[in-house]
C-alpha positions as CSV (number, residue, x, y, z in Angstrom):
1,M,-41.1,-48.1,-129.8
2,K,-42.8,-51.2,-130.7
3,L,-43.1,-52.0,-134.5
4,S,-46.4,-53.2,-135.6
5,F,-46.7,-56.2,-137.8
6,R,-48.2,-54.4,-140.6
7,E,-45.5,-51.6,-140.4
8,L,-42.8,-54.5,-140.3
9,F,-44.5,-56.0,-143.3
10,R,-44.5,-52.8,-145.2
11,R,-40.9,-51.9,-144.6
12,I,-39.8,-55.3,-145.8
13,A,-41.8,-55.0,-149.0
14,A,-40.2,-51.4,-149.4
15,I,-36.6,-53.1,-149.7
16,G,-34.8,-52.4,-152.8
17,A,-37.6,-50.2,-153.9
18,D,-36.8,-47.2,-156.4
19,P,-38.7,-44.2,-155.6
20,K,-39.2,-43.6,-159.3
21,D,-41.1,-46.8,-159.8
22,D,-44.7,-46.7,-160.3
23,A,-47.4,-49.0,-158.5
24,E,-47.2,-51.6,-161.3
25,T,-43.2,-51.8,-161.3
26,R,-43.2,-51.7,-157.3
27,L,-45.8,-54.9,-157.1
28,P,-43.7,-57.7,-158.5
29,K,-40.5,-56.0,-156.7
30,S,-42.2,-56.2,-153.4
31,L,-44.0,-59.6,-153.7
32,L,-40.5,-61.0,-154.5
33,V,-39.0,-59.7,-151.4
34,L,-41.9,-60.8,-149.2
35,S,-41.7,-64.0,-150.8
36,S,-37.9,-64.6,-150.3
37,V,-37.8,-63.5,-146.7
38,P,-39.3,-66.7,-145.5
39,F,-37.0,-68.8,-147.7
40,I,-34.1,-67.1,-145.7
41,F,-35.6,-68.9,-142.3
42,L,-37.3,-71.9,-143.5
43,P,-34.2,-73.9,-144.9
44,L,-32.6,-73.3,-141.3
45,L,-35.6,-75.4,-139.9
46,W,-34.9,-77.9,-142.4
47,S,-31.4,-78.0,-141.5
48,I,-32.0,-78.5,-137.8
49,M,-34.6,-81.3,-138.5
50,Y,-32.1,-83.1,-140.9
51,I,-29.4,-82.8,-138.2
52,S,-31.5,-84.2,-135.5
53,F,-32.5,-87.1,-137.8
54,G,-28.6,-87.7,-138.6
55,E,-28.1,-86.1,-142.1
56,V,-25.8,-83.8,-141.0
57,Y,-24.0,-83.4,-144.4
58,V,-27.6,-82.9,-146.1
59,A,-28.3,-80.0,-143.5
60,L,-25.4,-78.0,-144.9
61,I,-27.3,-77.5,-148.3
62,P,-30.4,-75.5,-147.0
63,M,-28.0,-73.8,-144.6
64,A,-25.9,-72.6,-147.4
65,Y,-29.2,-71.6,-149.3
66,S,-30.1,-69.5,-146.4
67,V,-26.7,-67.6,-146.4
68,F,-26.8,-67.0,-150.2
69,S,-30.4,-65.9,-149.9
70,F,-29.7,-63.4,-147.3
71,F,-26.8,-61.8,-148.7
72,S,-28.3,-61.6,-151.9
73,L,-31.1,-59.5,-150.5
74,V,-28.7,-57.3,-148.8
75,H,-26.8,-56.9,-152.1
76,Y,-30.2,-56.0,-153.6
77,S,-31.2,-53.3,-151.1
78,Y,-28.2,-51.4,-152.1
79,T,-27.8,-52.1,-155.8
80,K,-31.6,-52.0,-156.6
81,R,-30.7,-54.4,-159.5
82,F,-34.2,-56.3,-159.5
83,E,-33.1,-58.4,-162.5
84,S,-30.0,-59.8,-160.8
85,Y,-31.9,-60.4,-157.7
86,R,-34.8,-62.1,-159.4
87,F,-32.5,-64.4,-161.3
88,N,-30.4,-65.3,-158.1
89,Q,-33.5,-66.1,-156.2
90,L,-35.1,-68.2,-158.8
91,L,-31.9,-70.1,-159.5
92,L,-31.2,-70.7,-155.9
93,I,-35.1,-72.3,-155.3
94,L,-34.4,-74.4,-158.5
95,I,-31.1,-75.9,-157.5
96,L,-31.4,-76.3,-153.6
97,P,-34.2,-79.0,-153.8
98,F,-32.4,-80.7,-156.7
99,A,-29.1,-81.1,-154.6
100,V,-31.0,-82.3,-151.5
101,M,-33.1,-85.0,-153.5
102,I,-29.8,-86.3,-155.0
103,S,-28.1,-86.3,-151.4
104,M,-31.1,-88.0,-150.0
105,G,-31.4,-90.9,-152.8
106,G,-33.9,-89.7,-155.0
107,F,-37.4,-88.6,-155.3
108,I,-38.9,-90.9,-152.5
109,G,-35.9,-90.8,-150.1
110,G,-35.6,-87.0,-150.4
111,S,-39.6,-87.2,-149.4
112,A,-40.4,-85.0,-152.8
113,V,-38.4,-82.1,-151.7
114,I,-38.0,-81.5,-155.6
115,L,-41.5,-79.8,-155.3
116,W,-39.8,-76.8,-154.0
117,G,-38.4,-76.3,-157.3
118,L,-41.5,-75.7,-158.7
119,I,-41.6,-72.0,-157.0
120,S,-38.8,-71.3,-159.6
121,P,-40.9,-71.3,-162.8
122,L,-44.1,-70.2,-161.1
123,G,-42.0,-67.4,-159.7
124,S,-40.8,-66.5,-163.0
125,L,-44.4,-66.4,-164.1
126,V,-45.4,-63.9,-161.8
127,F,-42.2,-61.7,-161.5
128,D,-41.0,-61.9,-165.2
129,E,-42.5,-61.9,-168.5
130,P,-44.5,-65.0,-169.0
131,R,-42.6,-66.2,-172.0
132,K,-39.4,-66.4,-169.8
133,S,-40.8,-69.0,-167.4
134,L,-40.8,-71.5,-170.2
135,R,-37.1,-71.8,-169.6
136,W,-37.4,-72.4,-166.0
137,I,-40.0,-74.9,-166.1
138,F,-37.9,-77.0,-168.8
139,A,-34.9,-76.3,-166.4
140,Y,-37.2,-77.9,-163.6
141,L,-38.4,-80.9,-165.5
142,G,-34.9,-81.3,-166.7
143,L,-33.5,-81.4,-163.1
144,I,-36.3,-84.0,-162.2
145,V,-35.1,-86.2,-165.3
146,M,-31.4,-85.9,-164.4
147,G,-32.3,-86.7,-160.6
148,S,-34.1,-89.8,-161.5
149,I,-31.0,-90.9,-163.5
150,L,-28.2,-89.7,-161.0
151,S,-30.3,-91.5,-158.2
152,S,-30.2,-94.8,-159.9
153,W,-26.5,-94.6,-160.7
154,L,-25.4,-93.3,-157.3
155,E,-27.4,-95.7,-155.3
156,I,-27.4,-93.5,-152.2
157,T,-29.1,-95.2,-149.2
158,P,-31.1,-92.7,-147.1
159,I,-30.5,-92.7,-143.3
160,L,-34.1,-91.6,-142.5
161,T,-36.8,-94.1,-141.4
162,D,-39.9,-94.7,-143.4
163,Q,-41.7,-92.8,-140.8
164,Q,-39.3,-89.8,-140.9
165,I,-39.8,-89.8,-144.9
166,Q,-43.5,-89.8,-144.5
167,F,-43.0,-86.8,-142.2
168,F,-41.1,-85.0,-144.6
169,F,-43.4,-85.8,-147.4
170,F,-46.2,-84.2,-145.5
171,I,-44.4,-81.0,-144.5
172,N,-42.9,-80.7,-148.2
173,F,-46.4,-80.7,-149.7
174,T,-48.1,-78.8,-147.1
175,A,-45.4,-76.0,-147.1
176,V,-45.1,-75.7,-150.8
177,S,-48.6,-75.8,-151.4
178,S,-49.3,-73.2,-148.7
179,L,-46.6,-71.0,-150.0
180,I,-47.6,-71.0,-153.7
181,F,-51.1,-70.0,-152.6
182,M,-50.2,-67.3,-150.4
183,M,-47.8,-65.8,-153.3
184,F,-50.8,-65.8,-155.8
185,Y,-53.2,-64.9,-153.4
186,Y,-51.3,-61.8,-152.6
187,F,-50.5,-61.3,-156.2
188,V,-54.2,-61.5,-157.5
189,R,-55.5,-59.4,-154.8
190,Q,-52.8,-56.7,-155.9
191,K,-53.7,-57.1,-159.5
192,Q,-57.6,-56.8,-158.7
193,Y,-56.7,-53.5,-156.8
194,F,-54.8,-52.2,-159.6
195,Q,-57.6,-53.1,-162.1
196,Q,-60.3,-51.5,-160.0
197,R,-58.2,-48.4,-159.8
198,T,-57.8,-48.6,-163.8
199,D,-61.6,-49.3,-164.1
200,E,-62.4,-46.2,-161.9
201,L,-60.2,-43.8,-163.8
202,L,-61.8,-45.2,-167.2
203,L,-65.2,-44.4,-165.9
204,N,-63.9,-40.9,-164.9
205,I,-63.2,-40.5,-168.7
206,L,-66.3,-42.5,-170.5
207,P,-69.8,-43.5,-169.5
208,K,-70.2,-47.0,-168.0
209,E,-71.8,-48.4,-171.0
210,I,-69.2,-47.1,-173.4
211,A,-66.2,-48.1,-171.2
212,A,-67.9,-51.8,-171.3
213,E,-68.2,-51.9,-174.7
214,L,-64.5,-50.6,-175.4
215,K,-63.3,-53.2,-172.8
216,E,-65.0,-56.0,-174.7
217,T,-64.4,-55.2,-178.2
218,G,-61.6,-52.7,-178.2
219,V,-63.7,-50.2,-180.3
220,T,-66.8,-48.3,-180.0
221,R,-69.4,-47.3,-182.7
222,A,-70.8,-43.8,-183.0
223,K,-74.6,-43.9,-182.2
224,D,-77.7,-41.4,-183.5
225,F,-79.8,-40.2,-180.4
226,D,-83.1,-38.8,-181.6
227,N,-84.1,-37.2,-178.5
228,V,-81.6,-35.7,-175.7
229,T,-81.2,-32.5,-174.0
230,V,-78.1,-30.6,-173.9
231,L,-76.9,-28.2,-171.2
232,F,-74.5,-25.7,-171.2
233,T,-73.1,-23.3,-168.7
234,D,-70.8,-20.5,-168.6
235,F,-69.5,-18.0,-165.9
236,E,-70.3,-14.3,-166.4
237,N,-67.3,-12.0,-166.6
238,F,-64.8,-14.9,-166.2
239,T,-61.9,-13.4,-167.6
240,M,-62.1,-10.3,-165.7
241,I,-62.5,-12.0,-162.2
242,A,-59.8,-14.7,-163.3
243,E,-57.3,-11.9,-163.9
244,Q,-57.7,-10.9,-160.1
245,M,-57.2,-14.2,-158.7
246,S,-53.9,-16.4,-158.3
247,A,-53.6,-19.4,-160.6
248,Q,-54.4,-21.7,-157.5
249,E,-57.3,-19.7,-156.3
250,L,-58.7,-19.9,-159.7
251,V,-58.2,-23.6,-160.1
252,N,-59.7,-24.2,-156.6
253,E,-62.9,-22.2,-157.4
254,I,-63.4,-23.9,-160.5
255,H,-62.8,-27.2,-159.2
256,Y,-65.1,-26.3,-156.2
257,C,-68.0,-25.5,-158.6
258,Y,-67.5,-28.3,-161.2
259,S,-67.3,-30.6,-158.2
260,A,-70.9,-29.4,-157.3
261,F,-72.1,-29.6,-160.8
262,D,-70.8,-33.2,-161.4
263,Q,-72.7,-34.1,-158.2
264,I,-76.0,-32.4,-159.3
265,I,-76.1,-34.1,-162.8
266,S,-75.3,-37.5,-161.4
267,V,-78.4,-37.4,-159.1
268,H,-80.4,-36.3,-162.3
269,G,-78.7,-39.1,-164.4
270,L,-77.0,-36.7,-166.8
271,E,-73.6,-37.6,-168.6
272,K,-71.0,-35.0,-168.3
273,I,-69.3,-34.3,-171.7
274,K,-66.5,-31.9,-171.1
275,T,-65.3,-28.7,-169.8
276,I,-63.7,-25.9,-171.9
277,G,-62.2,-23.1,-169.4
278,D,-65.2,-21.9,-167.5
279,S,-67.9,-23.9,-169.8
280,Y,-69.6,-26.9,-168.7
281,M,-71.3,-29.4,-171.0
282,C,-73.6,-32.1,-170.0
283,V,-76.4,-34.2,-171.6
284,A,-79.5,-36.1,-170.5
285,G,-80.4,-39.1,-172.7
286,V,-77.0,-40.2,-173.5
287,P,-75.4,-43.1,-173.7
288,V,-78.9,-44.5,-172.8
289,D,-82.3,-43.4,-174.0
290,R,-84.6,-41.9,-171.6
291,E,-87.9,-40.2,-172.0
292,T,-87.7,-37.9,-169.0
293,H,-84.4,-36.4,-170.6
294,A,-85.6,-32.8,-170.7
295,V,-87.2,-32.9,-167.3
296,D,-83.9,-34.2,-166.0
297,A,-81.7,-31.7,-167.6
298,V,-83.9,-28.8,-166.7
299,M,-84.2,-29.8,-162.8
300,A,-80.4,-30.2,-162.9
301,A,-80.1,-26.8,-164.3
302,M,-82.3,-25.1,-161.6
303,E,-80.1,-26.9,-158.9
304,I,-77.0,-25.7,-160.6
305,K,-78.3,-22.2,-160.7
306,A,-79.4,-22.3,-157.0
307,F,-76.2,-23.7,-156.1
308,V,-74.3,-20.6,-158.1
309,D,-76.6,-18.2,-156.5
310,R,-76.0,-19.3,-153.0
311,E,-72.4,-19.0,-153.3
312,H,-72.8,-15.8,-154.9
313,Q,-74.7,-14.2,-152.3
314,I,-72.4,-15.7,-149.6
315,R,-69.3,-14.3,-151.4
316,Q,-70.9,-10.9,-151.7
317,A,-71.8,-10.6,-148.3
318,K,-68.1,-11.1,-147.4
319,G,-66.9,-8.8,-149.8
320,Q,-65.2,-11.6,-151.9
321,M,-65.2,-12.3,-155.8
322,S,-67.7,-14.6,-156.9
323,F,-69.0,-15.9,-160.3
324,N,-72.6,-15.5,-161.8
325,I,-73.7,-17.9,-164.3
326,R,-75.7,-18.5,-167.5
327,I,-77.4,-21.8,-168.4
328,G,-78.7,-22.9,-171.9
329,L,-80.6,-25.8,-172.6
330,H,-81.9,-27.3,-175.9
331,S,-83.5,-30.8,-177.1
332,G,-83.1,-32.5,-180.1
333,P,-80.9,-35.2,-182.1
334,V,-77.5,-35.5,-181.6
335,V,-74.4,-37.9,-182.7
336,A,-72.3,-39.4,-179.8
337,G,-69.0,-41.5,-179.9
338,I,-65.5,-41.5,-179.1
339,V,-62.8,-39.4,-181.0
340,G,-59.0,-39.7,-181.2
341,L,-56.5,-42.0,-180.4
342,K,-54.8,-40.3,-177.7
343,K,-56.6,-39.1,-174.7
344,F,-59.7,-40.0,-176.3
345,A,-62.9,-38.6,-175.2
346,Y,-66.8,-39.3,-175.7
347,D,-68.3,-36.5,-177.3
348,I,-71.5,-35.4,-178.9
349,W,-72.4,-33.4,-182.1
350,G,-75.1,-31.9,-184.0
351,D,-77.1,-28.7,-184.2
352,T,-78.7,-29.3,-181.0
353,V,-75.3,-28.8,-179.4
354,N,-74.8,-25.9,-181.2
355,I,-78.2,-24.2,-180.3
356,A,-77.6,-25.1,-176.6
357,S,-74.4,-23.2,-176.7
358,R,-75.9,-20.2,-178.3
359,L,-78.8,-20.2,-175.9
360,E,-76.3,-20.2,-173.0
361,S,-74.3,-17.4,-174.6
362,S,-77.3,-15.3,-175.5
363,G,-79.0,-15.7,-172.1
364,E,-79.3,-13.4,-169.1
365,P,-76.7,-13.9,-166.2
366,G,-78.3,-15.9,-163.2
367,K,-81.1,-17.2,-165.5
368,V,-81.7,-20.5,-167.2
369,N,-82.5,-20.1,-171.1
370,I,-84.7,-23.0,-172.1
371,S,-85.7,-23.6,-175.6
372,G,-89.2,-24.2,-177.2
373,S,-88.1,-27.7,-177.9
374,T,-87.2,-28.4,-174.3
375,M,-90.2,-26.8,-172.9
376,N,-92.4,-29.0,-175.2
377,W,-90.6,-32.0,-174.1
378,S,-90.5,-31.2,-170.5
379,R,-93.5,-29.3,-169.8
380,I,-91.5,-27.6,-167.2
381,A,-93.8,-24.4,-167.2
382,L,-96.0,-26.7,-164.9
383,R,-93.4,-27.3,-162.2
384,V,-91.3,-24.0,-162.0
385,N,-92.0,-20.4,-162.7
386,T,-90.8,-19.7,-166.5
387,E,-90.7,-16.2,-168.2
388,A,-91.3,-16.0,-172.0
389,R,-88.5,-14.3,-173.9
390,S,-88.9,-12.5,-177.3
391,K,-87.9,-14.7,-180.5
392,Q,-84.2,-14.7,-181.0
393,N,-82.4,-15.5,-184.3
394,I,-80.1,-18.2,-183.2
395,K,-78.0,-20.0,-186.0
396,A,-77.8,-23.6,-185.7
397,R,-74.5,-23.7,-187.7
């Protein structure tokens, strides 16, 4: 069976992976392995070129690196000790170029091969804590200084011709630049992916405007909204029906209904606030003021009612259990903001919320109970059929 390049890439990246690792922990491990594998084979190519140009003893250095790097990877695949593997790889790529540079007679004679050592501090910056990369960059700079001193002291005459030295200059600069770019390109792409996932999760918790404020300043301020419309829904006889369902059936049913509600209110520009059991709460006009808040909320409520009615009829025709719904709306002022330090949530408070909740609980199943305030704001009587109800004594507090 042929192994595709993508599958081979995935398997190499999974070497040494721990099933318990989360995605953030797995990323540097995979990236280090993927970066190290080419360094097992590239030094062999350098060895062949050195041998062909007459530098037989110098060729032993990259050859030894390939052997050590290979067995280090094998050891890591069995032990899963990432810290040890990371240290070995960073140390090898730091020492190898230094040894080759000394053997070739210095920076010029070695065709700037010491540049390969720069991958060590950069690798530490990617795969380890940023503060620890300082020791690797100091070590790299120290080796450059030491190499300059030793080269002038040892006075080694390179065998390579000027053309061959220029050739190695070219491939060293090209290869090091390409590898550094590819390493950081992959890392940045993965970071962007995880950042996008994080942003999506944050937007599932908070409104877009509030999430942006929280990311920029680290805090959010409570805000007064003078005119919004709050919508509450609740399923009739929920407890009695829930007792006749298995836990998974109940969760699936609520998820199905709430997912439909989410889509409906998104179309009409409402903001979902929270769900508590079988109660669903959303608001129009928060976190951005909008003059059409009452109309938007009423139209969303009518669509929610229509959806539940359809499902109710379909389930009844099949002899299945189903929910009926009550919906209440009220318009007025609220205060909105984030509460809590852990698992924080965007919430709204005020008499408007309390009245909307009581309008829902005092409403008739299968009907949308709209307050006089919302009727005045929306003039909804001109758009849909409405029926006046007798006055109700509803406490705001």
